[in-house]
Structures are given as C-alpha cells and as structure tokens.
N, CA, C and O atoms as a Tinker XYZ file with bonds, in Angstrom:
   532  protein
     1  N    -23.455000   -4.869000    9.961000    73     2
     2  CA   -22.991000   -4.397000   11.247000    64     1     3
     3  C    -22.154000   -5.496000   11.884000    63     2     4     5
     4  O    -22.557000   -6.659000   11.913000    81     3
     5  N    -21.003000   -5.125000   12.387000    73     3     6
     6  CA   -20.138000   -6.104000   13.033000    64     5     7
     7  C    -20.773000   -6.571000   14.342000    63     6     8     9
     8  O    -21.674000   -5.923000   14.874000    81     7
     9  N    -20.292000   -7.702000   14.850000    73     7    10
    10  CA   -20.806000   -8.220000   16.115000    64     9    11
    11  C    -20.558000   -7.207000   17.236000    63    10    12    13
    12  O    -21.434000   -6.960000   18.066000    81    11
    13  N    -19.356000   -6.624000   17.250000    73    11    14
    14  CA   -19.026000   -5.607000   18.250000    64    13    15
    15  C    -19.983000   -4.424000   18.135000    63    14    16    17
    16  O    -20.509000   -3.938000   19.136000    81    15
    17  N    -20.199000   -3.971000   16.911000    73    15    18
    18  CA   -21.095000   -2.846000   16.685000    64    17    19
    19  C    -22.515000   -3.170000   17.104000    63    18    20    21
    20  O    -23.199000   -2.347000   17.713000    81    19
    21  N    -22.952000   -4.376000   16.773000    73    19    22
    22  CA   -24.298000   -4.806000   17.132000    64    21    23
    23  C    -24.479000   -4.779000   18.643000    63    22    24    25
    24  O    -25.453000   -4.220000   19.146000    81    23
    25  N    -23.550000   -5.377000   19.357000    73    23    26
    26  CA   -23.640000   -5.412000   20.819000    64    25    27
    27  C    -23.594000   -4.007000   21.412000    63    26    28    29
    28  O    -24.396000   -3.661000   22.279000    81    27
    29  N    -22.659000   -3.215000   20.940000    73    27    30
    30  CA   -22.484000   -1.867000   21.470000    64    29    31
    31  C    -23.712000   -0.997000   21.186000    63    30    32    33
    32  O    -24.216000   -0.317000   22.081000    81    31
    33  N    -24.181000   -1.021000   19.961000    73    31    34
    34  CA   -25.311000   -0.177000   19.582000    64    33    35
    35  C    -26.571000   -0.580000   20.322000    63    34    36    37
    36  O    -27.222000    0.259000   20.944000    81    35
    37  N    -26.920000   -1.856000   20.261000    73    35    38
    38  CA   -28.187000   -2.267000   20.833000    64    37    39
    39  C    -28.188000   -2.270000   22.354000    63    38    40    41
    40  O    -29.243000   -2.088000   22.961000    81    39
    41  N    -27.047000   -2.470000   22.983000    73    39    42
    42  CA   -27.039000   -2.352000   24.445000    64    41    43
    43  C    -27.259000   -0.900000   24.851000    63    42    44    45
    44  O    -27.951000   -0.632000   25.833000    81    43
    45  N    -26.680000    0.038000   24.106000    73    43    46
    46  CA   -26.879000    1.448000   24.405000    64    45    47
    47  C    -28.275000    1.921000   24.026000    63    46    48    49
    48  O    -28.896000    2.667000   24.783000    81    47
    49  N    -28.768000    1.512000   22.898000    73    47    50
    50  CA   -30.081000    1.968000   22.444000    64    49    51
    51  C    -31.179000    1.417000   23.358000    63    50    52    53
    52  O    -32.202000    2.064000   23.579000    81    51
    53  N    -30.950000    0.228000   23.876000    73    51    54
    54  CA   -31.922000   -0.346000   24.809000    64    53    55
    55  C    -32.107000    0.510000   26.043000    63    54    56    57
    56  O    -33.192000    0.536000   26.624000    81    55
    57  N    -31.063000    1.210000   26.449000    73    55    58
    58  CA   -31.161000    2.105000   27.605000    64    57    59
    59  C    -32.184000    3.200000   27.363000    63    58    60    61
    60  O    -32.782000    3.714000   28.308000    81    59
    61  N    -32.389000    3.560000   26.104000    73    59    62
    62  CA   -33.336000    4.620000   25.771000    64    61    63
    63  C    -34.703000    4.048000   25.421000    63    62    64    65
    64  O    -35.718000    4.439000   25.999000    81    63
    65  N    -34.719000    3.128000   24.478000    73    63    66
    66  CA   -35.973000    2.639000   23.917000    64    65    67
    67  C    -36.871000    2.009000   24.975000    63    66    68    69
    68  O    -38.075000    2.261000   24.996000    81    67
    69  N    -36.304000    1.205000   25.838000    73    67    70
    70  CA   -37.129000    0.448000   26.771000    64    69    71
    71  C    -37.499000    1.214000   28.032000    63    70    72    73
    72  O    -38.180000    0.674000   28.904000    81    71
    73  N    -37.067000    2.453000   28.140000    73    71    74
    74  CA   -37.476000    3.276000   29.291000    64    73    75
    75  C    -38.681000    4.148000   28.951000    63    74    76    77
    76  O    -39.224000    4.822000   29.826000    81    75
    77  N    -39.103000    4.141000   27.688000    73    75    78
    78  CA   -40.278000    4.893000   27.251000    64    77    79
    79  C    -40.229000    6.368000   27.619000    63    78    80    81
    80  O    -41.196000    6.917000   28.147000    81    79
    81  N    -39.109000    7.001000   27.340000    73    79    82
    82  CA   -39.002000    8.428000   27.558000    64    81    83
    83  C    -40.011000    9.146000   26.661000    63    82    84    85
    84  O    -40.171000    8.780000   25.496000    81    83
    85  N    -40.694000   10.166000   27.192000    73    83    86
    86  CA   -41.718000   10.847000   26.383000    64    85    87
    87  C    -41.143000   11.666000   25.225000    63    86    88    89
    88  O    -41.841000   11.884000   24.235000    81    87
    89  N    -39.910000   12.118000   25.319000    73    87    90
    90  CA   -39.332000   12.981000   24.284000    64    89    91
    91  C    -38.411000   12.245000   23.317000    63    90    92    93
    92  O    -37.710000   12.877000   22.527000    81    91
    93  N    -38.409000   10.924000   23.374000    73    91    94
    94  CA   -37.537000   10.124000   22.509000    64    93    95
    95  C    -38.372000    9.482000   21.409000    63    94    96    97
    96  O    -39.390000    8.845000   21.678000    81    95
    97  N    -37.932000    9.656000   20.177000    73    95    98
    98  CA   -38.611000    9.043000   19.030000    64    97    99
    99  C    -37.656000    8.029000   18.408000    63    98   100   101
   100  O    -36.563000    8.386000   17.969000    81    99
   101  N    -38.064000    6.793000   18.373000    73    99   102
   102  CA   -37.284000    5.727000   17.753000    64   101   103
   103  C    -37.746000    5.605000   16.306000    63   102   104   105
   104  O    -38.931000    5.384000   16.053000    81   103
   105  N    -36.836000    5.746000   15.361000    73   103   106
   106  CA   -37.209000    5.689000   13.958000    64   105   107
   107  C    -36.485000    4.547000   13.262000    63   106   108   109
   108  O    -35.274000    4.378000   13.400000    81   107
   109  N    -37.246000    3.775000   12.518000    73   107   110
   110  CA   -36.649000    2.682000   11.756000    64   109   111
   111  C    -36.608000    2.994000   10.268000    63   110   112   113
   112  O    -36.218000    2.143000    9.468000    81   111
   113  N    -37.009000    4.211000    9.885000    73   111   114
   114  CA   -36.957000    4.617000    8.490000    64   113   115
   115  C    -38.110000    4.125000    7.641000    63   114   116   117
   116  O    -38.111000    4.327000    6.427000    81   115
   117  N    -39.093000    3.485000    8.254000    73   115   118
   118  CA   -40.222000    2.956000    7.502000    64   117   119
   119  C    -41.403000    3.933000    7.514000    63   118   120   121
   120  O    -41.981000    4.230000    6.469000    81   119
   121  N    -41.752000    4.426000    8.696000    73   119   122
   122  CA   -42.916000    5.305000    8.820000    64   121   123
   123  C    -42.635000    6.725000    8.332000    63   122   124   125
   124  O    -43.548000    7.420000    7.886000    81   123
   125  N    -41.401000    7.146000    8.414000    73   123   126
   126  CA   -41.034000    8.485000    7.959000    64   125   127
   127  C    -39.610000    8.448000    7.415000    63   126   128   129
   128  O    -38.831000    7.549000    7.731000    81   127
   129  N    -39.288000    9.437000    6.598000    73   127   130
   130  CA   -37.936000    9.498000    6.042000    64   129   131
   131  C    -36.979000   10.075000    7.073000    63   130   132   133
   132  O    -37.401000   10.699000    8.047000    81   131
   133  N    -35.707000    9.865000    6.855000    73   131   134
   134  CA   -34.694000   10.429000    7.737000    64   133   135
   135  C    -34.812000   11.952000    7.758000    63   134   136   137
   136  O    -34.694000   12.564000    8.819000    81   135
   137  N    -35.040000   12.560000    6.619000    73   135   138
   138  CA   -35.166000   14.016000    6.543000    64   137   139
   139  C    -36.351000   14.502000    7.373000    63   138   140   141
   140  O    -36.256000   15.530000    8.044000    81   139
   141  N    -37.460000   13.776000    7.331000    73   139   142
   142  CA   -38.620000   14.144000    8.158000    64   141   143
   143  C    -38.283000   14.026000    9.640000    63   142   144   145
   144  O    -38.637000   14.897000   10.435000    81   143
   145  N    -37.604000   12.958000   10.003000    73   143   146
   146  CA   -37.223000   12.774000   11.407000    64   145   147
   147  C    -36.260000   13.874000   11.861000    63   146   148   149
   148  O    -36.412000   14.436000   12.946000    81   147
   149  N    -35.277000   14.170000   11.025000    73   147   150
   150  CA   -34.288000   15.183000   11.409000    64   149   151
   151  C    -34.890000   16.577000   11.504000    63   150   152   153
   152  O    -34.411000   17.406000   12.277000    81   151
   153  N    -35.928000   16.843000   10.733000    73   151   154
   154  CA   -36.548000   18.180000   10.784000    64   153   155
   155  C    -37.166000   18.458000   12.148000    63   154   156   157
   156  O    -37.444000   19.609000   12.482000    81   155
   157  N    -37.382000   17.405000   12.940000    73   155   158
   158  CA   -37.981000   17.556000   14.266000    64   157   159
   159  C    -37.019000   17.161000   15.390000    63   158   160   161
   160  O    -37.400000   17.154000   16.560000    81   159
   161  N    -35.788000   16.838000   15.038000    73   159   162
   162  CA   -34.852000   16.292000   16.020000    64   161   163
   163  C    -34.076000   17.364000   16.776000    63   162   164   165
   164  O    -33.722000   18.410000   16.232000    81   163
   165  N    -33.826000   17.071000   18.034000    73   163   166
   166  CA   -32.922000   17.879000   18.853000    64   165   167
   167  C    -31.529000   17.263000   18.814000    63   166   168   169
   168  O    -30.525000   17.976000   18.814000    81   167
   169  N    -31.476000   15.931000   18.779000    73   167   170
   170  CA   -30.233000   15.159000   18.758000    64   169   171
   171  C    -30.471000   13.910000   17.912000    63   170   172   173
   172  O    -31.583000   13.382000   17.872000    81   171
   173  N    -29.427000   13.446000   17.243000    73   171   174
   174  CA   -29.506000   12.192000   16.494000    64   173   175
   175  C    -28.493000   11.217000   17.094000    63   174   176   177
   176  O    -27.302000   11.517000   17.171000    81   175
   177  N    -28.971000   10.061000   17.514000    73   175   178
   178  CA   -28.116000    8.982000   17.998000    64   177   179
   179  C    -28.124000    7.917000   16.923000    63   178   180   181
   180  O    -29.178000    7.378000   16.587000    81   179
   181  N    -26.944000    7.605000   16.375000    73   179   182
   182  CA   -26.905000    6.682000   15.249000    64   181   183
   183  C    -25.661000    5.823000   15.244000    63   182   184   185
   184  O    -24.612000    6.203000   15.764000    81   183
   185  N    -25.803000    4.668000   14.650000    73   183   186
   186  CA   -24.672000    3.792000   14.384000    64   185   187
   187  C    -24.170000    4.052000   12.966000    63   186   188   189
   188  O    -22.977000    3.943000   12.682000    81   187
   189  N    -25.099000    4.394000   12.090000    73   187   190
   190  CA   -24.838000    4.511000   10.663000    64   189   191
   191  C    -24.130000    5.808000   10.270000    63   190   192   193
   192  O    -24.518000    6.892000   10.705000    81   191
   193  N    -23.092000    5.684000    9.447000    73   191   194
   194  CA   -22.396000    6.868000    8.940000    64   193   195
   195  C    -23.320000    7.723000    8.090000    63   194   196   197
   196  O    -23.285000    8.951000    8.179000    81   195
   197  N    -24.141000    7.094000    7.272000    73   195   198
   198  CA   -25.039000    7.846000    6.400000    64   197   199
   199  C    -25.981000    8.733000    7.184000    63   198   200   201
   200  O    -26.149000    9.907000    6.855000    81   199
   201  N    -26.597000    8.185000    8.219000    73   199   202
   202  CA   -27.503000    8.969000    9.062000    64   201   203
   203  C    -26.748000   10.077000    9.785000    63   202   204   205
   204  O    -27.257000   11.189000    9.930000    81   203
   205  N    -25.550000    9.776000   10.232000    73   203   206
   206  CA   -24.746000   10.781000   10.926000    64   205   207
   207  C    -24.389000   11.937000    9.996000    63   206   208   209
   208  O    -24.470000   13.101000   10.388000    81   207
   209  N    -24.002000   11.623000    8.788000    73   207   210
   210  CA   -23.636000   12.664000    7.823000    64   209   211
   211  C    -24.842000   13.567000    7.555000    63   210   212   213
   212  O    -24.721000   14.791000    7.588000    81   211
   213  N    -26.005000   12.962000    7.290000    73   211   214
   214  CA   -27.213000   13.759000    7.055000    64   213   215
   215  C    -27.521000   14.636000    8.259000    63   214   216   217
   216  O    -27.816000   15.822000    8.110000    81   215
   217  N    -27.453000   14.057000    9.441000    73   215   218
   218  CA   -27.756000   14.796000   10.658000    64   217   219
   219  C    -26.840000   16.009000   10.823000    63   218   220   221
   220  O    -27.305000   17.107000   11.128000    81   219
   221  N    -25.565000   15.809000   10.625000    73   219   222
   222  CA   -24.595000   16.899000   10.770000    64   221   223
   223  C    -24.845000   17.989000    9.731000    63   222   224   225
   224  O    -24.801000   19.178000   10.049000    81   223
   225  N    -25.106000   17.583000    8.494000    73   223   226
   226  CA   -25.381000   18.554000    7.433000    64   225   227
   227  C    -26.639000   19.364000    7.761000    63   226   228   229
   228  O    -26.713000   20.549000    7.435000    81   227
   229  N    -27.615000   18.739000    8.396000    73   227   230
   230  CA   -28.833000   19.435000    8.812000    64   229   231
   231  C    -28.610000   20.298000   10.070000    63   230   232   233
   232  O    -29.511000   21.024000   10.491000    81   231
   233  N    -27.407000   20.217000   10.665000    73   231   234
   234  CA   -27.110000   21.022000   11.848000    64   233   235
   235  C    -27.614000   20.423000   13.144000    63   234   236   237
   236  O    -27.801000   21.138000   14.129000    81   235
   237  N    -27.837000   19.116000   13.153000    73   235   238
   238  CA   -28.341000   18.425000   14.339000    64   237   239
   239  C    -27.157000   17.822000   15.096000    63   238   240   241
   240  O    -26.359000   17.095000   14.504000    81   239
   241  N    -27.030000   18.112000   16.389000    73   239   242
   242  CA   -25.976000   17.445000   17.175000    64   241   243
   243  C    -26.151000   15.929000   17.068000    63   242   244   245
   244  O    -27.267000   15.413000   17.138000    81   243
   245  N    -25.043000   15.236000   16.899000    73   243   246
   246  CA   -25.093000   13.807000   16.605000    64   245   247
   247  C    -24.207000   13.022000   17.553000    63   246   248   249
   248  O    -23.102000   13.442000   17.898000    81   247
   249  N    -24.717000   11.873000   17.964000    73   247   250
   250  CA   -23.948000   10.951000   18.798000    64   249   251
   251  C    -23.690000    9.712000   17.967000    63   250   252   253
   252  O    -24.625000    9.044000   17.524000    81   251
   253  N    -22.429000    9.411000   17.757000    73   251   254
   254  CA   -22.024000    8.216000   17.016000    64   253   255
   255  C    -21.259000    7.328000   17.979000    63   254   256   257
   256  O    -20.229000    7.733000   18.518000    81   255
   257  N    -21.750000    6.139000   18.193000    73   255   258
   258  CA   -21.165000    5.301000   19.232000    64   257   259
   259  C    -20.231000    4.217000   18.704000    63   258   260   261
   260  O    -19.818000    3.327000   19.447000    81   259
   261  N    -19.907000    4.297000   17.435000    73   259   262
   262  CA   -18.981000    3.312000   16.874000    64   261   263
   263  C    -17.827000    4.030000   16.198000    63   262   264   265
   264  O    -18.036000    4.963000   15.423000    81   263
   265  N    -16.616000    3.596000   16.490000    73   263   266
   266  CA   -15.409000    4.218000   15.931000    64   265   267
   267  C    -15.363000    4.140000   14.408000    63   266   268   269
   268  O    -14.673000    4.940000   13.775000    81   267
   269  N    -16.075000    3.205000   13.816000    73   267   270
   270  CA   -16.084000    3.058000   12.367000    64   269   271
   271  C    -16.987000    4.058000   11.659000    63   270   272   273
   272  O    -16.960000    4.155000   10.432000    81   271
   273  N    -17.770000    4.789000   12.403000    73   271   274
   274  CA   -18.665000    5.785000   11.807000    64   273   275
   275  C    -17.819000    6.934000   11.270000    63   274   276   277
   276  O    -16.946000    7.445000   11.972000    81   275
   277  N    -18.076000    7.342000   10.024000    73   275   278
   278  CA   -17.293000    8.412000    9.400000    64   277   279
   279  C    -17.368000    9.714000   10.187000    63   278   280   281
   280  O    -16.455000   10.536000   10.109000    81   279
   281  N    -18.439000    9.911000   10.941000    73   279   282
   282  CA   -18.624000   11.164000   11.685000    64   281   283
   283  C    -18.040000   11.109000   13.097000    63   282   284   285
   284  O    -18.077000   12.105000   13.819000    81   283
   285  N    -17.514000    9.982000   13.486000    73   283   286
   286  CA   -17.022000    9.779000   14.851000    64   285   287
   287  C    -16.070000   10.882000   15.332000    63   286   288   289
   288  O    -16.182000   11.308000   16.482000    81   287
   289  N    -15.142000   11.359000   14.498000    73   287   290
   290  CA   -14.191000   12.360000   14.988000    64   289   291
   291  C    -14.809000   13.700000   15.400000    63   290   292   293
   292  O    -14.204000   14.433000   16.182000    81   291
   293  N    -15.994000   14.033000   14.895000    73   291   294
   294  CA   -16.550000   15.359000   15.184000    64   293   295
   295  C    -17.856000   15.304000   15.980000    63   294   296   297
   296  O    -18.572000   16.301000   16.061000    81   295
   297  N    -18.167000   14.154000   16.562000    73   295   298
   298  CA   -19.427000   13.988000   17.286000    64   297   299
   299  C    -19.204000   13.542000   18.725000    63   298   300   301
   300  O    -18.107000   13.137000   19.109000    81   299
   301  N    -20.268000   13.629000   19.504000    73   299   302
   302  CA   -20.263000   12.998000   20.818000    64   301   303
   303  C    -20.194000   11.497000   20.600000    63   302   304   305
   304  O    -20.603000   10.997000   19.552000    81   303
   305  N    -19.675000   10.776000   21.592000    73   303   306
   306  CA   -19.405000    9.361000   21.391000    64   305   307
   307  C    -20.124000    8.423000   22.358000    63   306   308   309
   308  O    -20.038000    7.203000   22.212000    81   307
   309  N    -20.828000    8.973000   23.337000    73   307   310
   310  CA   -21.543000    8.119000   24.286000    64   309   311
   311  C    -22.956000    8.637000   24.499000    63   310   312   313
   312  O    -23.238000    9.822000   24.325000    81   311
   313  N    -23.813000    7.742000   24.871000    73   311   314
   314  CA   -25.204000    8.095000   25.118000    64   313   315
   315  C    -25.338000    9.063000   26.295000    63   314   316   317
   316  O    -26.336000    9.774000   26.413000    81   315
   317  N    -24.334000    9.082000   27.153000    73   315   318
   318  CA   -24.358000   10.000000   28.291000    64   317   319
   319  C    -24.373000   11.464000   27.857000    63   318   320   321
   320  O    -24.706000   12.341000   28.653000    81   319
   321  N    -24.017000   11.731000   26.611000    73   319   322
   322  CA   -23.981000   13.101000   26.098000    64   321   323
   323  C    -25.339000   13.556000   25.554000    63   322   324   325
   324  O    -25.431000   14.635000   24.969000    81   323
   325  N    -26.377000   12.766000   25.735000    73   323   326
   326  CA   -27.675000   13.037000   25.114000    64   325   327
   327  C    -28.240000   14.412000   25.500000    63   326   328   329
   328  O    -28.925000   15.038000   24.691000    81   327
   329  N    -27.971000   14.881000   26.696000    73   327   330
   330  CA   -28.487000   16.182000   27.128000    64   329   331
   331  C    -27.656000   17.355000   26.624000    63   330   332   333
   332  O    -28.157000   18.475000   26.528000    81   331
   333  N    -26.395000   17.107000   26.304000    73   331   334
   334  CA   -25.503000   18.184000   25.864000    64   333   335
   335  C    -24.499000   17.659000   24.831000    63   334   336   337
   336  O    -23.294000   17.644000   25.082000    81   335
   337  N    -24.997000   17.236000   23.683000    73   335   338
   338  CA   -24.096000   16.652000   22.676000    64   337   339
   339  C    -23.245000   17.713000   21.973000    63   338   340   341
   340  O    -23.606000   18.889000   21.921000    81   339
   341  N    -22.127000   17.273000   21.445000    73   339   342
   342  CA   -21.231000   18.154000   20.695000    64   341   343
   343  C    -21.880000   18.550000   19.379000    63   342   344   345
   344  O    -22.485000   17.725000   18.696000    81   343
   345  N    -21.746000   19.811000   19.039000    73   343   346
   346  CA   -22.141000   20.291000   17.719000    64   345   347
   347  C    -20.918000   20.989000   17.148000    63   346   348   349
   348  O    -20.556000   22.083000   17.580000    81   347
   349  N    -20.291000   20.352000   16.179000    73   347   350
   350  CA   -19.061000   20.904000   15.591000    64   349   351
   351  C    -19.356000   22.251000   14.934000    63   350   352   353
   352  O    -20.435000   22.468000   14.381000    81   351
   353  N    -18.381000   23.144000   15.005000    73   351   354
   354  CA   -18.552000   24.445000   14.364000    64   353   355
   355  C    -18.531000   24.288000   12.844000    63   354   356   357
   356  O    -18.079000   23.272000   12.317000    81   355
   357  N    -19.023000   25.301000   12.162000    73   355   358
   358  CA   -19.193000   25.251000   10.708000    64   357   359
   359  C    -17.882000   24.944000    9.985000    63   358   360   361
   360  O    -17.868000   24.138000    9.054000    81   359
   361  N    -16.789000   25.569000   10.395000    73   359   362
   362  CA   -15.503000   25.354000    9.724000    64   361   363
   363  C    -15.024000   23.908000    9.891000    63   362   364   365
   364  O    -14.472000   23.323000    8.959000    81   363
   365  N    -15.235000   23.342000   11.066000    73   363   366
   366  CA   -14.859000   21.939000   11.304000    64   365   367
   367  C    -15.677000   21.015000   10.410000    63   366   368   369
   368  O    -15.143000   20.066000    9.836000    81   367
   369  N    -16.978000   21.295000   10.291000    73   367   370
   370  CA   -17.851000   20.473000    9.447000    64   369   371
   371  C    -17.437000   20.585000    7.985000    63   370   372   373
   372  O    -17.382000   19.578000    7.279000    81   371
   373  N    -17.147000   21.791000    7.528000    73   371   374
   374  CA   -16.725000   21.986000    6.133000    64   373   375
   375  C    -15.438000   21.217000    5.849000    63   374   376   377
   376  O    -15.327000   20.558000    4.816000    81   375
   377  N    -14.464000   21.295000    6.758000    73   375   378
   378  CA   -13.207000   20.568000    6.563000    64   377   379
   379  C    -13.439000   19.061000    6.581000    63   378   380   381
   380  O    -12.867000   18.330000    5.773000    81   379
   381  N    -14.272000   18.605000    7.497000    73   379   382
   382  CA   -14.593000   17.180000    7.597000    64   381   383
   383  C    -15.266000   16.687000    6.313000    63   382   384   385
   384  O    -14.927000   15.615000    5.811000    81   383
   385  N    -16.214000   17.460000    5.781000    73   383   386
   386  CA   -16.871000   17.082000    4.530000    64   385   387
   387  C    -15.877000   17.076000    3.366000    63   386   388   389
   388  O    -15.939000   16.207000    2.495000    81   387
   389  N    -14.963000   18.049000    3.356000    73   387   390
   390  CA   -13.928000   18.076000    2.306000    64   389   391
   391  C    -13.052000   16.835000    2.406000    63   390   392   393
   392  O    -12.695000   16.240000    1.389000    81   391
   393  N    -12.704000   16.442000    3.636000    73   391   394
   394  CA   -11.884000   15.237000    3.832000    64   393   395
   395  C    -12.623000   13.994000    3.343000    63   394   396   397
   396  O    -12.025000   13.119000    2.716000    81   395
   397  N    -13.925000   13.915000    3.630000    73   395   398
   398  CA   -14.720000   12.774000    3.147000    64   397   399
   399  C    -14.755000   12.745000    1.629000    63   398   400   401
   400  O    -14.570000   11.694000    1.016000    81   399
   401  N    -14.993000   13.895000    1.029000    73   399   402
   402  CA   -15.078000   13.966000   -0.433000    64   401   403
   403  C    -13.744000   13.600000   -1.075000    63   402   404   405
   404  O    -13.713000   12.963000   -2.128000    81   403
   405  N    -12.654000   13.996000   -0.451000    73   403   406
   406  CA   -11.322000   13.713000   -0.987000    64   405   407
   407  C    -11.046000   12.217000   -1.040000    63   406   408   409
   408  O    -10.235000   11.756000   -1.843000    81   407
   409  N    -11.718000   11.468000   -0.187000    73   407   410
   410  CA   -11.494000   10.019000   -0.106000    64   409   411
   411  C    -12.394000    9.225000   -1.044000    63   410   412   413
   412  O    -12.403000    7.996000   -0.988000    81   411
   413  N    -13.142000    9.892000   -1.896000    73   411   414
   414  CA   -14.063000    9.203000   -2.790000    64   413   415
   415  C    -13.432000    9.042000   -4.178000    63   414   416   417
   416  O    -12.755000    9.939000   -4.681000    81   415
   417  N    -13.671000    7.893000   -4.770000    73   415   418
   418  CA   -13.130000    7.600000   -6.096000    64   417   419
   419  C    -14.234000    7.054000   -6.969000    63   418   420   421
   420  O    -15.077000    6.290000   -6.499000    81   419
   421  N    -14.243000    7.438000   -8.244000    73   419   422
   422  CA   -15.230000    6.866000   -9.155000    64   421   423
   423  C    -14.650000    5.611000   -9.807000    63   422   424   425
   424  O    -13.472000    5.305000   -9.625000    81   423
   425  N    -15.467000    4.891000  -10.559000    73   423   426
   426  CA   -15.038000    3.622000  -11.162000    64   425   427
   427  C    -13.871000    3.804000  -12.130000    63   426   428   429
   428  O    -12.948000    2.991000  -12.164000    81   427
   429  N    -13.922000    4.869000  -12.909000    73   427   430
   430  CA   -12.854000    5.112000  -13.885000    64   429   431
   431  C    -11.515000    5.327000  -13.166000    63   430   432   433
   432  O    -10.493000    4.782000  -13.580000    81   431
   433  N    -11.526000    6.114000  -12.096000    73   431   434
   434  CA   -10.294000    6.376000  -11.346000    64   433   435
   435  C     -9.773000    5.102000  -10.679000    63   434   436   437
   436  O     -8.562000    4.912000  -10.559000    81   435
   437  N    -10.677000    4.240000  -10.250000    73   435   438
   438  CA   -10.231000    2.978000   -9.649000    64   437   439
   439  C     -9.693000    2.046000  -10.727000    63   438   440   441
   440  O     -8.688000    1.367000  -10.518000    81   439
   441  N    -10.354000    2.011000  -11.870000    73   439   442
   442  CA    -9.934000    1.119000  -12.958000    64   441   443
   443  C     -8.587000    1.527000  -13.551000    63   442   444   445
   444  O     -7.779000    0.666000  -13.898000    81   443
   445  N     -8.337000    2.836000  -13.671000    73   443   446
   446  CA    -7.079000    3.265000  -14.283000    64   445   447
   447  C     -5.920000    3.361000  -13.277000    63   446   448   449
   448  O     -4.807000    3.745000  -13.638000    81   447
   449  N     -6.192000    3.011000  -12.019000    73   447   450
   450  CA    -5.126000    2.959000  -11.025000    64   449   451
   451  C     -4.884000    4.251000  -10.260000    63   450   452   453
   452  O     -4.033000    4.282000   -9.371000    81   451
   453  N     -5.603000    5.311000  -10.576000    73   451   454
   454  CA    -5.394000    6.589000   -9.900000    64   453   455
   455  C     -5.621000    6.462000   -8.386000    63   454   456   457
   456  O     -4.827000    6.971000   -7.595000    81   455
   457  N     -6.685000    5.797000   -7.993000    73   455   458
   458  CA    -6.987000    5.622000   -6.567000    64   457   459
   459  C     -5.881000    4.809000   -5.893000    63   458   460   461
   460  O     -5.399000    5.182000   -4.823000    81   459
   461  N     -5.483000    3.705000   -6.514000    73   459   462
   462  CA    -4.439000    2.863000   -5.935000    64   461   463
   463  C     -3.127000    3.633000   -5.793000    63   462   464   465
   464  O     -2.481000    3.571000   -4.747000    81   463
   465  N     -2.737000    4.350000   -6.830000    73   463   466
   466  CA    -1.484000    5.102000   -6.775000    64   465   467
   467  C     -1.493000    6.146000   -5.671000    63   466   468   469
   468  O     -0.490000    6.337000   -4.983000    81   467
   469  N     -2.610000    6.815000   -5.502000    73   467   470
   470  CA    -2.721000    7.816000   -4.448000    64   469   471
   471  C     -2.596000    7.155000   -3.071000    63   470   472   473
   472  O     -1.819000    7.601000   -2.226000    81   471
   473  N     -3.364000    6.096000   -2.862000    73   471   474
   474  CA    -3.336000    5.417000   -1.568000    64   473   475
   475  C     -1.983000    4.756000   -1.319000    63   474   476   477
   476  O     -1.489000    4.758000   -0.191000    81   475
   477  N     -1.389000    4.195000   -2.356000    73   475   478
   478  CA    -0.090000    3.545000   -2.218000    64   477   479
   479  C      0.972000    4.544000   -1.776000    63   478   480   481
   480  O      1.790000    4.237000   -0.909000    81   479
   481  N      0.964000    5.730000   -2.364000    73   479   482
   482  CA     1.976000    6.725000   -1.984000    64   481   483
   483  C      1.787000    7.144000   -0.531000    63   482   484   485
   484  O      2.770000    7.341000    0.182000    81   483
   485  N      0.551000    7.284000   -0.083000    73   483   486
   486  CA     0.303000    7.635000    1.318000    64   485   487
   487  C      0.737000    6.503000    2.247000    63   486   488   489
   488  O      1.364000    6.740000    3.280000    81   487
   489  N      0.400000    5.288000    1.873000    73   487   490
   490  CA     0.770000    4.129000    2.668000    64   489   491
   491  C      2.286000    3.980000    2.728000    63   490   492   493
   492  O      2.849000    3.718000    3.791000    81   491
   493  N      2.936000    4.147000    1.595000    73   491   494
   494  CA     4.390000    4.046000    1.534000    64   493   495
   495  C      5.044000    5.081000    2.447000    63   494   496   497
   496  O      5.965000    4.749000    3.194000    81   495
   497  N      4.582000    6.322000    2.398000    73   495   498
   498  CA     5.124000    7.372000    3.263000    64   497   499
   499  C      4.907000    7.046000    4.733000    63   498   500   501
   500  O      5.799000    7.247000    5.557000    81   499
   501  N      3.728000    6.546000    5.057000    73   499   502
   502  CA     3.410000    6.197000    6.441000    64   501   503
   503  C      4.294000    5.070000    6.927000    63   502   504   505
   504  O      4.800000    5.113000    8.049000    81   503
   505  N      4.486000    4.059000    6.090000    73   503   506
   506  CA     5.332000    2.931000    6.483000    64   505   507
   507  C      6.790000    3.362000    6.652000    63   506   508   509
   508  O      7.475000    2.874000    7.550000    81   507
   509  N      7.263000    4.255000    5.815000    73   507   510
   510  CA     8.628000    4.741000    5.940000    64   509   511
   511  C      8.811000    5.528000    7.235000    63   510   512   513
   512  O      9.846000    5.405000    7.889000    81   511
   513  N      7.823000    6.333000    7.612000    73   511   514
   514  CA     7.908000    7.088000    8.858000    64   513   515
   515  C      7.901000    6.154000   10.049000    63   514   516   517
   516  O      8.623000    6.372000   11.022000    81   515
   517  N      7.091000    5.117000    9.976000    73   515   518
   518  CA     6.985000    4.154000   11.067000    64   517   519
   519  C      8.285000    3.393000   11.273000    63   518   520   521
   520  O      8.686000    3.150000   12.411000    81   519
   521  N      8.947000    3.014000   10.190000    73   519   522
   522  CA    10.181000    2.238000   10.320000    64   521   523
   523  C     11.352000    3.112000   10.766000    63   522   524   525
   524  O     12.349000    2.586000   11.261000    81   523
   525  N     11.257000    4.431000   10.604000    73   523   526
   526  CA    12.315000    5.331000   11.059000    64   525   527
   527  C     12.319000    5.465000   12.577000    63   526   528   529
   528  O     13.363000    5.705000   13.182000    81   527
   529  N     11.146000    5.308000   13.190000    73   527   530
   530  CA    11.027000    5.512000   14.638000    64   529   531
   531  C     11.565000    4.393000   15.437000    63   530   532
   532  O     11.526000    4.437000   16.667000    81   531
C-alpha cells in the first residue's frame, strides 16, 4: 500500500472503527473468509481491488476510496456514501469485468511479445493523438 493510500484508507476507516457502530463489522480476513463476510454484508468498504471485485461480483454495493483500485470507476468513492452506495447495473458490471479480463496476459503471451505489442500500439496511438492537439 502506498503512503498516500495508507493515510487515506486508515484515516477514513478510523472514522468507522473507533466509533463502535453496532452494525459495522471490521474484518481482517483471519476469523472468517471474505466470502463469509460478504454473504452478510450490506456494503463493502475496501482499499483492495481483490476485495472490491469479489464484492461487486457478489452484488454488494462497494466503496473504493483509492483511485488505484480496479473497481474505482464503478463504485462509490467516499465513506460518506455508506448509507446509499452506488450499485452498478448488471450491464456495467459485465462490461467492466470484460475490460479487466481483456487486460490480463499469461506468461507465454508476455514472453513472446504479444502483450508488449498490444500495449505498444495503444500507447503509440495515444501519443500520436496527444501530439496532434
């Protein structure tokens, strides 16, 4: 976790954890699995992309407070949304998952240059558009 992420996450989480709200469950993944926690969750507040992805797939509204979280574009972004968090519609989630899957490469594809060639062509196009403006 970056220093910025650490400060941002823990300053926000402290607002919840240290107030001892009766309906808030703080999970560290030791006493129960993420799947067990999500089966009882109304909302998931997370820094981690992995937890956010699981939460969204389970249909749980998710709050991601870091721009680096893969789920950031389709989730609520501040703790203030805890009472009414965004829940992306099914089509948005399907497209988002397709976009995530499209960005994955296996070792063979990375070794033979397929991943690099794909990313290079996108980067090249982006740089050409930027220099035209």
